[in-house]
C-alpha positions in Angstrom: 120.9 74.7 13.1 117.8 75.9 11.3 114.5 74.7 12.6 112.8 72.0 10.4 110.2 73.3 7.9 106.6 72.9 8.8 104.7 70.1 7.3 103.9 66.4 7.7 107.0 64.2 8.0 107.1 60.9 6.2 108.4 57.8 8.0 111.8 58.4 6.5 111.9 61.8 8.1 114.6 62.1 10.9 111.9 63.0 13.4 110.2 59.6 12.9 112.2 57.6 15.5 109.2 56.0 17.0 109.2 58.5 19.9 106.9 61.4 20.4 109.2 64.3 19.2 108.2 67.9 18.4 110.2 71.0 17.5 109.3 74.6 18.2 110.5 77.9 17.0 111.9 80.5 19.4 108.4 81.9 19.9 107.0 78.5 21.0 105.2 77.6 17.8 105.4 74.0 16.7 107.5 73.6 13.5 108.0 69.8 13.6 105.8 66.8 14.5 106.8 63.2 14.5 104.7 60.1 13.8 105.2 59.1 17.5 103.7 62.4 18.5 100.7 61.7 16.3 100.3 58.3 17.9 100.5 59.8 21.4 98.1 62.7 21.0 96.2 62.0 17.8 97.1 65.2 16.0 98.4 64.9 12.5 101.4 66.9 11.4 99.2 69.3 9.5 97.0 69.9 12.5 99.9 70.4 15.0 102.4 72.4 13.1 101.8 76.1 13.5 100.0 75.8 16.8 101.6 77.1 20.1 103.1 74.2 22.0 101.5 75.5 25.2 98.0 74.6 23.8 98.8 71.0 24.2 99.3 71.3 28.0 96.4 70.1 30.2 98.0 71.9 33.3 100.7 74.6 33.5 104.4 73.7 33.8 106.0 73.9 37.3 107.6 77.2 38.2 111.1 75.5 38.2 110.5 74.4 34.6 109.5 77.9 33.5 112.7 79.4 35.2 115.0 77.0 33.4 113.2 77.5 30.0 113.4 81.2 30.4 117.1 80.8 31.0 117.4 78.7 27.9 118.4 75.7 29.9 117.2 72.2 29.4 114.5 70.7 31.7 112.9 67.3 32.3 110.0 66.4 34.4 106.4 65.1 34.5 103.7 66.9 32.6 100.0 66.3 31.7 99.1 66.8 28.0 95.7 67.0 26.2 95.1 64.7 23.2 93.0 65.5 20.2 89.9 64.1 21.9 90.4 66.3 25.0 91.7 63.5 27.3 94.6 64.0 29.7 97.8 62.1 28.9 100.5 61.8 31.7 104.0 62.0 30.2 107.6 62.6 31.1 108.7 65.6 29.0 112.3 66.5 28.2 113.0 70.0 26.6 116.4 70.6 24.9 117.4 73.9 23.4 118.1 74.1 19.7 120.2 77.0 18.1 118.6 78.6 15.0 120.4 80.3 12.2 119.5 83.8 13.4 121.2 83.3 16.8 118.0 82.5 18.7 117.0 79.3 20.5 114.2 76.9 19.6 113.3 73.7 21.5 113.3 70.0 20.8 110.6 68.3 22.9 110.5 64.6 23.7 107.6 63.0 25.5 107.5 59.5 27.0 104.0 58.4 28.1 103.4 56.9 31.5 103.6 53.1 31.2 100.3 51.4 31.1 99.8 48.4 33.4 100.9 45.1 31.9 99.0 41.9 32.5 100.9 38.7 33.0 99.9 35.4 31.5 98.3 34.4 34.9 96.1 37.5 34.7 97.8 39.5 37.5 98.4 43.2 36.9 102.1 44.1 37.0 101.4 47.6 38.2 99.5 46.2 41.2 102.5 44.0 42.1 104.8 46.9 41.8 102.5 49.0 44.1 102.4 46.1 46.6 106.2 45.9 46.5 106.5 49.6 47.2 103.9 49.5 50.0 105.1 46.4 51.7 108.8 46.9 51.4 110.8 46.4 54.7 112.6 49.6 53.8 111.1 53.0 54.5 110.7 54.3 50.9 110.0 57.8 49.6 110.1 59.3 46.1 111.0 62.9 45.6 110.8 65.2 42.5 113.9 66.8 41.0 113.4 69.7 43.4 113.7 67.4 46.4 110.0 67.5 47.4 108.0 64.5 48.5 105.9 62.8 45.9 105.3 59.3 47.4 105.9 57.6 50.7 105.2 53.9 51.6 103.4 53.1 54.9 106.7 52.3 56.7 108.1 55.7 55.7 104.8 57.3 56.9 105.1 55.5 60.2 108.7 56.7 60.7 108.0 60.3 59.7 104.8 60.4 61.7 102.8 61.9 58.8 100.7 60.6 55.9 101.7 60.8 52.2 99.1 63.5 51.7 100.7 65.6 54.5 104.2 65.2 53.2 103.6 65.8 49.5 105.2 68.9 48.2 107.5 69.4 51.3 111.2 69.2 51.4 112.8 67.0 54.1 113.8 69.7 56.5 110.5 71.5 56.1 108.9 68.5 57.8 111.9 67.7 60.1 113.8 70.9 61.0 116.4 69.0 63.1 119.8 70.0 61.6 120.8 66.4 61.4 118.2 65.9 58.6 120.2 68.3 56.4 122.4 65.4 55.4 119.8 63.3 53.6 118.2 66.4 52.1 121.5 67.5 50.7 122.1 64.0 49.4 118.7 64.1 47.5 119.7 67.4 45.9 123.1 66.1 44.8 121.6 62.9 43.3 118.9 64.8 41.5 121.6 67.1 40.0 124.3 64.5 39.2 122.4 61.2 38.8 125.0 59.5 40.9 123.6 57.3 43.8 124.8 57.9 47.4 124.7 55.9 50.6 124.9 57.6 54.0 124.6 56.6 57.7 122.8 58.9 60.1 121.9 58.7 63.8 118.7 60.7 64.3 115.3 60.6 66.0 112.6 60.6 63.4 109.1 61.9 64.4 107.6 58.5 64.5 110.1 57.1 67.1 110.7 58.0 70.7 114.5 57.6 70.5 117.3 58.2 68.1 118.1 55.3 65.8 120.9 54.5 63.4 119.8 54.5 59.8 121.4 53.4 56.5 120.0 55.6 53.8 120.2 54.7 50.1 119.6 57.7 47.8 119.1 56.6 44.1 118.1 58.5 40.9 115.0 57.6 39.0 115.8 58.1 35.2 113.6 58.0 32.1 114.6 55.9 29.0 116.5 59.0 27.8 118.7 58.9 31.0 117.2 62.1 32.5 116.7 62.2 36.2 112.9 62.4 36.7 113.0 61.9 40.5 114.9 60.5 43.5 114.1 57.5 45.6 115.2 57.2 49.2 115.3 53.9 51.0 116.0 53.9 54.8 116.7 50.9 56.9 117.0 50.9 60.7 120.2 49.1 61.7 120.4 50.2 65.3 121.1 46.7 66.6 124.0 46.2 64.2 125.3 49.7 65.0 125.1 49.1 68.7 127.0 45.8 68.4 129.6 47.6 66.3 129.9 50.4 68.9 130.3 47.9 71.7 133.2 46.2 69.9 134.7 49.6 69.2 134.3 50.6 72.8 136.1 47.5 74.1 138.8 47.9 71.6 139.3 51.6 72.6 139.3 50.6 76.3 142.1 48.1 75.7 144.3 50.8 74.3 143.3 53.8 76.5 142.7 52.3 79.9 145.9 51.4 81.8 148.3 53.7 80.0 150.0 54.4 83.4 150.4 52.9 86.8 148.6 55.7 88.5 145.3 54.7 90.2 143.5 58.0 89.8 144.5 58.4 86.2 143.4 54.8 85.4 140.0 55.5 86.9 139.7 58.7 84.9 140.5 56.8 81.7 137.6 54.5 82.4 135.2 57.5 82.8 136.6 59.1 79.6 136.1 56.0 77.6 132.5 55.6 78.8 131.4 59.1 77.9 129.8 59.8 75.5 129.7 56.4 73.9 127.6 54.6 76.5 126.8 57.3 79.1 126.2 61.1 79.4 127.7 61.0 83.0 130.1 58.6 84.5 131.8 58.4 87.9 134.4 56.0 89.3 134.3 55.7 93.1 137.1 53.8 94.9 137.8 52.7 98.4 140.3 54.9 100.1 142.7 52.0 100.7 143.0 51.4 97.0 144.3 55.0 96.4 147.0 54.4 99.0 148.0 51.0 97.5 146.7 49.1 100.5 144.6 45.9 100.4 140.9 46.9 100.9 139.2 45.4 103.9 136.1 43.3 103.3 132.9 45.3 102.8 130.5 44.8 105.8 127.1 43.5 104.7 124.2 45.9 105.3 126.4 48.9 106.4 126.7 52.2 104.6 129.5 52.4 102.1 132.1 55.2 102.0 133.8 55.6 98.6 136.2 58.3 97.3 134.9 60.0 94.1 138.1 59.4 92.1 137.1 60.2 88.5 134.2 62.1 86.8 133.3 62.6 83.2 130.1 64.5 82.4 128.4 66.6 79.7 126.6 68.7 82.4 127.9 70.6 85.3 126.9 70.7 89.0 127.9 67.3 90.4 130.1 66.6 93.4 133.8 67.2 92.5 136.3 64.5 92.1 138.2 63.8 95.3 135.2 64.1 97.6 134.1 61.3 99.9 130.6 60.0 99.1 128.4 57.9 101.5 126.2 55.3 99.9 123.4 53.7 102.0 123.1 49.9 102.2 120.2 49.8 99.7 121.8 52.1 97.1 122.7 50.6 93.7 126.5 51.0 94.3 126.4 49.3 97.6 124.3 46.5 96.2 126.5 45.9 93.2 129.6 45.6 95.4 127.8 43.4 97.9 126.6 41.0 95.2 129.4 41.4 92.7 127.0 42.0 89.9 125.9 45.2 88.0 122.4 46.5 88.1 120.2 48.5 85.7 117.7 51.1 87.0 115.2 53.6 85.8 115.4 56.9 87.7 111.9 56.2 88.9 112.7 52.8 90.5 111.7 52.7 94.3 115.3 52.0 95.5 116.7 54.9 93.4 114.0 57.3 94.7 114.8 56.1 98.3 118.5 56.7 97.7 118.0 60.2 96.3 115.8 61.1 99.3 118.8 60.7 101.5 121.3 62.5 99.2 120.0 66.0 98.7 122.9 67.2 96.5 122.5 64.3 94.1 118.7 64.7 94.1 119.1 68.4 93.2 121.4 67.4 90.3 118.8 64.8 89.1 116.0 67.4 89.3 118.0 69.8 87.1 119.3 67.4 84.5 116.5 64.7 84.6 118.4 61.5 83.8 116.2 58.6 82.8 118.3 55.5 83.6 121.5 54.4 85.3 123.8 51.4 85.7 126.0 50.6 88.7 128.8 48.0 88.2 131.4 46.7 90.6 135.1 47.1 90.1 136.6 43.8 91.3 140.0 42.2 90.4 141.6 39.0 91.7 138.7 38.6 94.2 139.3 42.1 95.7 136.6 44.8 95.8 138.2 48.1 94.6 135.1 50.3 94.2 132.2 50.8 91.8 131.3 52.8 88.6 128.1 54.6 88.0 126.8 55.4 84.4 123.9 57.6 83.7 121.9 58.6 80.6 120.4 62.1 80.3 119.6 62.6 76.7 115.9 62.0 76.2 116.5 60.8 72.6 118.6 57.9 73.8 116.8 54.7 75.0 117.1 53.6 78.6 119.8 51.1 79.6 119.1 47.5 78.9 120.7 44.2 79.9 122.7 44.3 76.7 124.2 47.6 77.8 124.9 46.2 81.3 126.9 43.2 79.8 129.1 45.4 77.8 129.7 47.8 80.6 130.5 45.0 83.0 133.2 43.7 80.6 134.5 47.2 80.4 134.6 47.6 84.2 136.3 44.2 84.6 139.1 45.2 82.2 139.5 48.5 84.0 139.5 46.9 87.4 142.5 44.8 86.5 144.4 47.9 85.4 143.3 49.7 88.6 144.5 46.8 90.8 147.8 46.7 88.9 148.2 50.4 89.6 147.3 49.8 93.3 149.9 47.1 93.6 152.5 49.3 92.0 151.5 52.2 94.3 152.1 49.9 97.3 155.5 48.8 96.0 156.4 52.3 95.1 155.4 53.6 98.5 157.5 51.0 100.2 160.5 51.6 97.9 160.2 55.4 98.4 160.1 54.9 102.2 163.3 52.7 102.0 164.9 55.2 99.6 164.3 58.2 101.9 165.4 56.2 105.0 168.7 55.4 103.2 169.3 59.0 102.0 170.7 61.7 104.3 168.1 62.9 106.7 169.9 66.3 106.8 173.2 67.7 105.8 175.6 67.6 108.8 177.1 70.8 110.2 180.7 71.3 109.1 182.9 74.3 108.3 184.2 73.3 104.9 181.2 74.0 102.7 177.7 75.2 102.7 175.6 72.5 101.0 172.1 71.7 99.7 170.7 68.7 98.0 167.7 67.3 96.2 166.4 63.8 95.3 163.5 63.4 92.9 162.1 59.9 92.2 161.3 58.9 88.7 157.8 58.9 87.2 155.4 56.0 87.8 156.4 54.1 84.7 160.1 53.9 85.6 159.8 53.7 89.4 162.1 54.6 92.2 165.8 54.3 91.3 169.1 54.1 93.1 170.4 57.7 92.9 171.9 59.2 96.1 174.0 62.0 97.4 175.9 62.5 100.7 177.9 65.0 102.6 180.5 63.3 105.0 182.5 65.3 107.5 186.2 64.2 107.6 189.1 64.8 109.9 191.0 68.0 109.7 187.9 70.1 109.0 187.6 68.5 105.6 184.4 67.2 103.9 183.6 64.5 101.4 180.9 65.2 98.7 179.4 62.1 97.1 176.9 61.5 94.3 176.1 58.0 92.9 173.7 56.2 90.6 172.8 52.5 90.8 171.6 50.9 87.6 168.0 50.0 87.5 164.8 50.9 89.4 162.7 49.5 92.1 163.3 47.9 95.5 166.4 46.1 94.4 168.0 49.4 93.2 167.1 51.2 96.5 168.6 48.4 98.6 171.8 48.3 96.5 172.0 52.1 96.9 171.8 51.8 100.7 174.6 49.2 100.8 176.9 51.3 98.6 176.2 54.5 100.5 177.0 52.7 103.8 180.2 51.4 102.2 181.2 54.8 101.0 180.7 56.2 104.5 182.7 53.4 106.0 185.6 53.9 103.6 185.5 57.7 104.0 185.8 57.2 107.8 189.1 55.4 107.0 190.2 58.7 105.2 191.1 56.9 102.0 191.9 59.1 99.0 189.2 59.3 96.3 190.8 56.9 93.9 191.5 54.3 96.5 188.0 54.6 97.9 186.5 54.0 94.4 188.8 51.0 93.9 187.5 49.4 97.2 183.9 50.3 96.2 184.5 48.6 92.9 185.6 45.4 94.6 182.5 45.5 96.8 180.2 45.8 93.7 182.0 42.9 92.0 181.5 40.7 95.1 177.8 41.6 95.3 177.4 40.8 91.7 179.0 37.4 91.9 177.5 36.4 95.2 180.8 36.4 97.1 179.8 38.8 99.7 177.7 36.3 101.6 177.3 32.6 100.9 173.5 32.7 101.6 172.8 35.6 99.3 172.2 35.0 95.6 174.3 37.0 93.1 172.9 40.1 91.5 174.5 40.0 88.1 172.9 43.2 86.9 174.3 45.3 89.7 176.2 48.3 88.5 176.7 51.9 89.5 178.5 55.2 88.8 179.9 57.4 91.5 181.7 60.7 91.9 183.7 61.2 95.1 185.3 64.6 96.1 187.2 65.7 99.2 187.5 69.4 99.9 190.1 70.8 102.4 189.2 74.3 103.6 192.7 74.8 105.0 194.4 74.5 101.6 191.3 75.2 99.5 192.1 72.0 97.5 189.5 69.7 96.2 190.5 66.1 95.2 188.0 64.3 92.9 187.7 60.9 91.3 185.0 59.5 89.0 183.7 56.0 88.3 181.8 56.5 85.1 180.0 59.5 86.4 179.2 62.9 84.7 181.7 65.7 85.4 180.8 68.2 88.1 180.1 71.8 87.3 182.2 74.6 88.9 180.9 78.2 89.3 183.8 80.5 90.3 183.1 83.7 92.4 183.2 85.8 89.3 180.2 83.9 87.8 182.1 81.7 85.3 180.6 78.3 84.8 182.6 75.4 83.6 182.8 71.6 83.9 185.8 70.0 85.7 187.4 67.6 83.2 188.2 64.5 85.2 189.9 61.2 84.0 186.6 59.3 84.1 187.2 55.7 85.3 184.9 52.8 84.4 181.6 52.3 86.2 181.7 50.3 89.4 181.4 46.6 88.9 183.6 46.1 85.8 186.9 45.7 87.6 190.4 45.5 86.3 190.8 49.2 85.4 192.3 51.9 87.7 190.8 55.1 89.0 192.7 58.4 89.1 192.3 61.4 91.3 192.7 65.1 90.3 193.5 67.9 92.7 192.0 71.3 92.0 192.6 74.5 94.0 189.3 76.4 94.3 188.8 80.1 95.2 186.9 80.7 98.4 183.1 81.0 97.5 183.3 78.6 94.5 180.2 76.6 93.8 180.4 72.8 93.0 177.4 71.1 91.5 177.3 67.3 91.5 174.4 65.5 89.8 173.3 62.2 88.3 172.6 61.7 84.6 168.8 61.8 85.1 169.2 65.6 85.4 170.9 66.3 82.1 169.2 63.5 80.1 165.6 64.5 81.1 162.9 63.7 78.6 165.3 62.0 76.2 167.0 65.3 75.3 170.6 65.2 74.0 173.2 65.2 76.8 174.9 68.3 75.3 171.6 70.2 75.4 171.2 69.2 79.1 174.7 70.4 79.9 174.0 73.7 78.2 170.8 74.1 80.2 172.6 73.3 83.4 175.4 75.8 82.6 172.7 78.5 82.0 170.8 77.7 85.2 173.9 77.8 87.3 175.0 81.2 85.8 172.0 82.9 87.4 172.8 84.2 90.9 170.5 83.0 93.6 170.1 84.2 97.2 170.6 80.7 98.7 171.7 77.2 97.7 168.2 75.9 98.2 167.0 78.4 95.6 169.8 77.3 93.3 168.5 73.7 93.5 165.0 74.9 92.7 166.2 76.9 89.7 168.3 74.0 88.3 165.4 71.5 88.7 162.9 73.8 87.2 165.1 74.6 84.2 166.1 71.1 83.3 163.0 69.0 84.3 159.5 69.2 83.1 157.3 67.8 86.0 158.2 64.4 87.3 161.5 63.2 85.7 161.7 60.1 83.5 164.7 58.9 85.6 165.4 59.7 89.2 167.6 62.6 89.9 170.1 63.5 92.7 171.6 67.0 92.9 174.1 68.3 95.4 175.4 71.8 95.4 178.2 73.1 97.7 179.7 76.5 98.2 183.3 76.3 99.4 184.7 78.1 102.5 188.3 78.7 103.6 189.6 78.5 107.1 190.9 81.7 108.7 194.7 81.5 108.7 194.6 82.8 112.2 192.9 79.6 113.3 195.6 77.3 112.0 199.1 76.9 113.4 201.8 74.3 112.8 205.3 73.5 113.9 208.0 71.3 112.6 209.5 69.2 115.5 212.8 67.4 115.7 212.8 63.7 116.6 214.0 64.5 120.1 212.1 63.4 123.3 213.0 66.8 124.8 210.8 68.6 122.3 207.7 67.1 123.9 207.8 69.7 126.7 208.2 72.5 124.1 205.2 71.2 122.1 203.1 71.3 125.2 204.1 74.8 126.0 203.5 76.0 122.5 200.0 74.4 122.6 199.2 76.1 125.9 200.3 79.4 124.5 198.3 79.1 121.4 195.2 78.1 123.2 195.6 81.2 125.4 195.7 83.3 122.2 192.5 81.6 121.1 190.8 82.1 124.5 190.6 78.4 124.9 192.5 78.1 128.2 189.8 75.7 129.6 191.1 73.1 127.0 194.8 73.6 127.8 195.2 70.7 130.3 193.5 68.1 128.0 195.1 69.5 124.9 198.6 69.3 126.5 198.1 65.7 127.4 196.9 64.8 123.9 199.7 66.6 122.2 202.2 65.1 124.6 201.0 61.6 123.8 200.8 62.0 120.0 204.2 63.7 119.7 205.8 61.1 122.0 204.4 58.2 119.9 205.7 59.9 116.7 209.2 60.3 118.1 209.4 56.8 119.5 207.7 54.7 116.8 207.7 56.8 113.6 210.2 58.6 111.4 210.9 62.3 110.8 209.9 64.8 109.7 207.4 65.4 112.4 204.8 68.2 112.3 202.3 69.4 114.9 199.2 71.3 113.7 196.4 72.9 115.7 193.1 73.9 114.0 190.4 75.9 115.7 187.2 75.0 114.0 183.9 73.7 115.5 186.2 71.6 117.6 189.9 71.9 118.5 191.8 69.6 116.2 195.2 68.4 117.1 197.2 66.7 114.3 200.7 65.1 114.4 202.2 64.1 111.0 205.2 61.8 110.5 206.8 59.9 107.6 206.0 56.4 108.8 203.2 54.3 107.3 202.8 52.2 110.5 199.4 53.0 112.1 199.0 52.9 115.9 196.2 50.8 117.5 194.5 50.6 120.8 195.4 47.9 123.2 194.5 47.3 126.8 197.7 47.4 129.0 198.2 44.8 131.7 198.9 45.7 135.3 202.7 45.6 135.1 203.1 47.0 131.5 204.9 50.3 131.3 203.3 51.4 128.0 200.1 50.9 126.1 197.9 53.4 127.9 198.6 56.5 125.8 196.1 56.0 123.0 193.5 54.7 125.5 193.9 57.9 127.3 193.6 60.0 124.1 190.4 58.0 123.2 188.9 58.8 126.6 189.7 62.5 126.6 188.8 63.4 123.1 185.6 63.5 121.1 187.1 61.6 118.1 190.4 60.4 117.0 191.9 58.5 114.1 194.6 58.1 111.5 194.7 59.1 107.8 197.4 58.0 105.4 199.0 60.1 102.7 201.3 59.1 99.8 204.2 59.2 102.2 203.5 59.0 105.9 200.4 59.4 108.0 198.6 61.9 110.3 197.2 61.0 113.7 194.5 63.4 114.8 192.2 64.0 117.7 189.2 66.4 118.2 188.3 68.2 121.4 184.9 69.8 121.8 184.9 73.5 122.4 183.2 74.6 125.6 180.9 76.9 123.6 179.9 74.2 121.1 176.9 71.9 121.5 177.9 68.6 123.1 178.4 65.8 120.6 178.1 62.1 121.6 181.5 60.5 121.5 182.3 57.9 118.9 184.8 55.2 118.8 188.1 55.9 117.1 189.2 54.7 113.7 192.7 53.6 113.1 
């Protein structure tokens, strides 16, 4: 709009609002003058209009004001004017641009005089009270101009900043305090000056007037004139270090309750304590434990007055160069750690305390570290739980801006250590139980795969991670009669000592039933009955029932003579088969119920395997690792078995690495076996008529065959055994009768008949004519026994070869 015409304005004029208002043309000449302006400076409208506005200034405008006015932007700030009598008048001036008709910009100037002091009815000066309020405020107060420069500071602010108001005036915050952490309040002052919106921040810094860093609450508020323009910024800072420390202590204990004790591993729990302490309450923390604790044992009492040996178990530090975790540290009897363990109470020390100086004089490595990093204080607290000393923790402060430790710090750290000690002791107790269970588990597992000709085998057992504990998985390789072999994999439900003990009982039962030469389905049926009896307490009257006992099992019998494998499953995963051409598949078995359910049958399947086939038997912990889908686990197993390997041991390693990531979540048993086939030249058999006269022929055929095999030294004994077994079959059994000789690691003599009646040993009396035959066989052979088939039975005996290593004889099984 057009600038107002020059001249005196009557009270009805729009400029006469009671305020001191003037209008200038674009060239800075006054064109309007209000009555308020006349009252402020004494010039009439006739005297003021036409004069340059700059003539009314008692001092030049600030540079920032000139820059904004040159850019035709509004400005507000303090100025000093000169009235008609030449006196200085302090005012707050606000300049607003006005558009003129010719496209140029004039200015509307509004001046508000500084408030004169008011006097209360009791005669007290209000300004004096306000000044006292500013000077005596418990807050550290400062006032800044719109450019963020110091104008005023009360004595408390001067004390905190370590400078007088005169020294601070005209400086920005970071010009006096270059620490980058002071950029936050400076940026807050700039934002409040620009927006007029108050801000509140928390900052943890060391101000020049304090030796250590404090926690501050800083209120940044705008100072506005009656027109709403920001004329300055006020900062009020309050030290709330005590409240902040209390809040941090509560947060520390809360964090400790969630972070410490996440596992049942002693070393990891100790590391969690060190991690929680740094950097919240220490710059360096170490947790030192007695060696017995790391092994799960009960620590011995600490001798009074003797040096203390502790294992550096966990370290957390912001500085390098300290003894590595795992090292053994010796602490003299007068050292803080030994004292805190002896007394059961924590201690606070300055690094210059005599006992600390004496301790460092005997520990050169630690003394060198102290000289490099210059810590100023430390705390030593014991780790005790349930009346047992476990070790001690050392906390050290290095940062010179942090205060030395106090008794308040010690109380919170003692509570932290007490909570951690319970978790460490729980882990110690679990370690002891786990060690015992693992020892039992390994003693019950095969200590080596026995030598036999049917298969080449390798196995692995991996216990579960610390949270789950040792389980009841097992595998076994059992040599059977007739050069056959049984392959077993089982999984007892549950973890811990109970599962390991149950696994041992089931493995023993399987070996006993296998020695009877039961078919796989019958063996699983007998094993199922045993689990039911154990679950209901019927096995022994004195033993309580174990109602949660359950297991799965896969039992396979491989015959290298016929290359036939007979398998039966009790709720167990199917085995994998790798044929010689590299094809991998899973044998689909009629899976029976898990052991312990009872009432449902088991079924065997016979599979003919090419020589050199690979069978992989495993427990579900292998294919269900880390919670993955079972189909994904089977695909990974198929892929791992498809890769050729130089040995079965390597195959086991490949499978475990491909399917498991570190320690498994559940224990795992894996058994791989490569099948072999007996040389047909080492097997002969003859069908014999049920005629006593054929006994002599059987003996002669046996002698001739042994001569062919270069086993003449066995001919005499073998003829006696064959004669006895064939005679018994003719006298007491039914045809057809078959004699079979197998040259393996031993000489195996087998006589088959169609009778299900099993012979048994008995001691013949003096005048008995019979009863000595089987006793003679038992004495002359290494092993002998009977196995039953669907129709008939086979009586067998094994004679050691002269070139074979001697084997201790065992009792026969009938």
